[in-house]
Residue, then its C-alpha position, 0 to 999 in steps of 0.5 A: m289311696g292317701v296316706e291318712d287312708i292307708r294309716k286308718k286301714m293299718r290301724a284296723i289290723p289288730g296288734m300282736d299283743i291284742l291277738l295273743a291276749q284273745e281267749w281263743a289263742a290261749p289253747w294254741i299258746e299252750k299247745l304250740g308255744r308262744e313264739a310259734v303262735k307269734r310266728a303264725f300270727n305274724t305270717e298272716l298279718t304281714a300277708l294281710r297288710r300287703r293285700i290291703l296296700a295292693g287294694e286286694d283287701e279292705p277292712g270292713t264289717g266282720f273284719p275282726e272275725r276274718v282276722k281271727a279265721l285267718c289266724l286260726a287257719s295259720l295255727a292249724a297249719a303250724d300244728r300239722d306235721n310237715l312230714r305226713r302220711v300220704i296215699n299213693a294211688t299212682g301205681v309207682v311202687i318205689h316212688t322217690n318223691l313219696g319216700r321210696s320203699l315202705l318198710a315191712e312190719e318186722a322192720v318197723t317193730a325193730m326200729t321202735r324196739t331199738a329207739r326205745g332202749y339202749s342197744n349194743l350198737e357198738y358193743d361186743l357182748k361176747k368180748g365185753a368191749r367196744g365193737q363195730r356197728n357194721a358187724l351187726i349186719e355183715d354176716l346177713l348181707c354176705a349170706q344174701t349176696g355171696a360176698e366175702a365182706a360187707i359194710v353199709v353207709n347212709n346211701n348209695a351215693g355215699a357208698v360210691l363216693l367212699c369206694l372211689s375216694a378210698l381206692a382210686r384217689n389221684t388215679e384214673v377210673i375208666v367208665s363207659r360214656g353210656e353210663l355217665v348218668e345223672i340221677g335225681g338232679s344231684f347224683r352225677v357220676p362225673d361230679i361224684m368222681a371229681f369230688s372223690g379225687a379220682k380222674l374220670v376216663e371216658v371210653g366208647t360212645t353213648n350207645r356202643t362201648h367195646l371191650e377194646d375201648y376199655a383196654g386201650a384206655i388203660t395206663e400205668n395210672t389206671s386203678m379201676l374199671l367202673k360199671v354204673h347202673p343206668s337207673n332211670f335211663r335206657i338206650e335201645g336199638f343199636t347198642l353194645a356193652p361188654e359182658r361183665e365177665d369180660l370186664a372183670k377178666l380185663a381188670h384182673d389181668r391188668g391188676l385193676l379193680f372192677m367195681e359196679d354200682a348196681g343201683s337198685g339193690l336186687l337181692v333175688e333174681g328178677e324172675a322171683l318178682g316177675l321181672q326180666g333184664e336186671t342182674s342181682v347183686r349176687a350175680c354181679l359178684e359171681q361174674g367177677a366184680d370185686l365190689v358192688t354198691f347198691s341202695g337199700d330203699k329201692m328194689l331191696g325194700g328196706p330203709q335208705i342205706g348204701a351197701i358195699v359188698g365184695k372181696k374182703a381184702v378190698v372191703d377192709r381197705l374201706r373200713k380204715y378210710p376216714i370218710l367212712r365215719t362221716l357216712r355211717v348209719d344210725k342204729i334205727t336204720l341198722a335195725a330196719f335193715e337187719a330185719t329186712l335182711r332176715l325176711y330175705s333169709r326166710g324167703a318172705l318176699d310177700e312180707i316186704p311191701t315193695t316186693a309184695m306189690i311188684r309180685l301182685s297178680q293181675e287177678t288180685l289187682k283186678a279184684r281190688a279195682e272192682s271192689l274199690a269201684e263198687k264202693l265208689r259207685s255207692r257213695v259218689s255221683a260220677k262215672i266209675e270204670v274199672i280199667p287196665v293201667e300201666d304201673a311202674v317199679g319206680g326208684g330208677s328201676y325198669p323204666e322201659r318195662p311198665l307193670n300191667g295193672w288195674g285201676v279205677a277211672v273217675s270222671g264227671h265228678p261234681a267237683g270238676g275234672a281230673g286236674h282239679l280233683q288231684a289238687l283237692l285230694r292233695e289238700r286233704d288231712i290225709p293227702a292222696l296222689c293219683g294219676a289222670r288220663e283224658d280228664a279222668l282221675i285214675l286210682h291205681v290199686r297196686t300201691l294202695r295200703d290197708g284202709d286207703a281205699e276207704t279213705l279215698v271213697e270218703a274223700l271223693a264223696s265229701l268233695g262231691k257233697e261240698a261241690r253240690h252245696d256250693a252250687e246250691c248256694 
């Protein structure tokens, strides 16, 4: 392509001023603002120039309308919220990539009420003086865990960092090698410990750590024994770890602190959720932990928060540590957390979406799957089957213990196989994430919310119509 030819083609691309002056651009300028519209146009024009230079596009008949269509599509994308509601048809209840736990209606109401008006966030109404935001939830948190005192920060990683920085800086902290985990690619126990200023002392082996390993590693510079929840990591088979009570006794006999990062924040015994093998926060404290940290948006089913509960003398040391201010929780999160804790106080587990979804019976799940299948058969030309599936708690909890569930398999859809359907469903106005098995799209019903089933049926029906139309053309 010669220089003059290139220039001619570039001149065919309308300039920014011309596009901004178009009648169809005016409503978008009013809605998004002139600068946002310019950015959207510039993105499309830059991409168009690159395609033309690469010989992948060519100005010709209908070119102005094609430019207009590209710009309008870019404007529509710019107008769409970046953080969007999605349908979770994966069966993973606490889906880290989809925002973890859903909030109860009472928590949402509390957030809205707090956001709309002034509040006593740091004002003691009885004393008529400045107060502490942690006081708003401390009594509730202590009641649910049996702790003497409690504070909260922005997440569990922050809770662990605060405790290590305030209580173990420039001293040794002993951890089993089998608990030096990495969670989500950003929370690594050795890195958090190094950042806190504490010195990590590893004991035992990956699969077996004895109480004697801890005892033998204690020196005059040791301040703490730390037990870490393995989250989404498990070792099975030839394994050994000391009992929590034995670790607590060893720590206390030697004048040390015993801290546990419980991870998932289980406020009730696992049996209440139909689960086995996890220890509640209350049990951790009863078995001797001086401090327990845990998340609010995992098994607890509340907002993202990091809770620290334990002995008053230890927690009071954290209240005075400067880092606490950098990790503090905002008023809206506190409102949601308080409302969630009040539901626990009433024993209303089925009003908390996370615990309610985990507790669903096989009969209920199968009935929901059959109902969804019937709706799909009436609208979608494909093979529709109700099948047993494996769901998951998610959020780093119970990785080796799947939840038995029910779902709907969709195969032979006019739009294509499972992979293609998954991609098309992610592009909808309300995106949907689904499972797949042997080229069948799998819709797990456990994690579907009100109205999701109807939205999925409409989406799959529309995709079928579009596919048949394309085939006829």
